[in-house]
N, C-alpha and C positions, 0 to 999 in steps of 0.2 A: 191265649197263646198256650197256656199250660195244657189245656186240652188237646191242642194240636200235636205237641210234643208227646204226650201220652199216647195219643192215637198212633202216632208214627213208631213209637217204641213197641207197642203191641203188634203193629204189622210187621216190625222188624223180627220180633220173636216168632211170629206166624211163619215168615219166610225161613227163619233158621230151624224151626221144626220140620219143615220139608227138606231143607238143604242137607242137613247132617245125614239122615238116612239114605237120601238119594246118593250122595258122594260116597258114603260107606259101601253101598250097593254097586256103584259103578267101578270103584277102586278096589275090588277084591283081588284082582290078580297083582296090582302093585303092592297092597298090604301084604300079601303072601309073600312076594319076593323080598320086600324090605325087612319083614319080621322073621323070615324063614320058618313060617307057620304053614301047615297044610290048608288046602282050600275049604274042606270042610270045617276046620275049626275057625276060620275066618267068617264063613257063612253063619256058623252057630252063633259067633260073637256079635255078628251084625244083627241077627234075629233077636238077640237078647237086648241089644242097644236099642234097636226099634221099639220093642215091647216097653222098655223102661222109659224111652223118650215120649211114646204116645201117651202113657198113663201120666208120667210127671208133667209133660207139657200141657196136657189137656188140664189138669188140675190147676197149674200156674196160670194159664191163660183164663180159664173161668174165674179165678180170684182177681186177677187183674182187670178183667172185663167189668165185675161187678164193683171193684174198688175204684179203678181210675175213670172208667168210661161212663160211670153213673146211669146205666140204663139208657143213654140217649140214642136216638136213631141214628145218630152221626156215627155211631160205633160199627155201622154196617159198611162204611167205607173201607174197612180192614179187608172186606172181600177183594177189592181191588188193589189197595195199597201195598199188599204183601209182594205182589208180583214185580214191581221194580227193584225191592230190596233183594228177592231172589235172584234175579238177573244180576244185580251188582255183586252178590256173593259169589255165584257161578263165574263171573268174569275176573274177580280178584283171585279166586282159588285157582282158575286156569293160568292166570298170568304168573302167580307165584310158583306153582307146581305143574309146569308143563310135562307132557307125556314124552320121555325121552327114549324109553323102551318100546319097541314094537309089540312085545307081548303084554303091555299093560292096557291095550285097548279092550273095553268091555264087549260081550257078544251082543248081538243084535236083539235077544230077547230081553235083556236088560232095558234097552230103550223103549221097548213096548210096554214094559211094566211102569216105567218112568212116566210114559205119556198118559197110561192109564190113571196113575195116582194124581197127576197134576190136573187132570181132568175132573177128578172127584173132590180134589182138595178145596176148592171154593164152597162146595156144598157141606163140607166139614166145618168150615169157617162160618158159614151160615147158621148151622146148628148150634155152635157154640155160642154165637152172638144171641139167638133166640133163648137159650138156656140161661145165659147170663142176665138178660133182660127180665125173664120170667121170675127167676129166683130173686132179683133185685126188687121187683113189684111185690111179691110175697113178703119179703121182709119189710117193706114200707107199710104194707097193710096191718101187720101185727104191731107196729110200734106205735 
């Protein structure tokens, strides 16, 4: 049962890792309007947050994969389990913060970027699971 909970927490973190940059990218006009910043400033801050989250999130997920998921093959369920959490996060965010201003809608190109990122993301999770399992196997051999 503990492993099941750990697997779901890691899957939740995977969903959060894609949810935060996606929402920042989609809500550029809303952030610009609410904070009275220029669009360029918001785009630069979004890019910086994206880079920090990719590096920090990848390191955190690799650590948790090695520590919590113990190199089991069941850790590959995270490739599928992140999706329901992602949909839940999107639903909660859209319910709590609906678009009330017509100028807050994102442009269509943002949707294409989001679709491309969401198609590639399961392969990113697969690579992280492989790296977590390989590094775990190498540490077990040296002990």
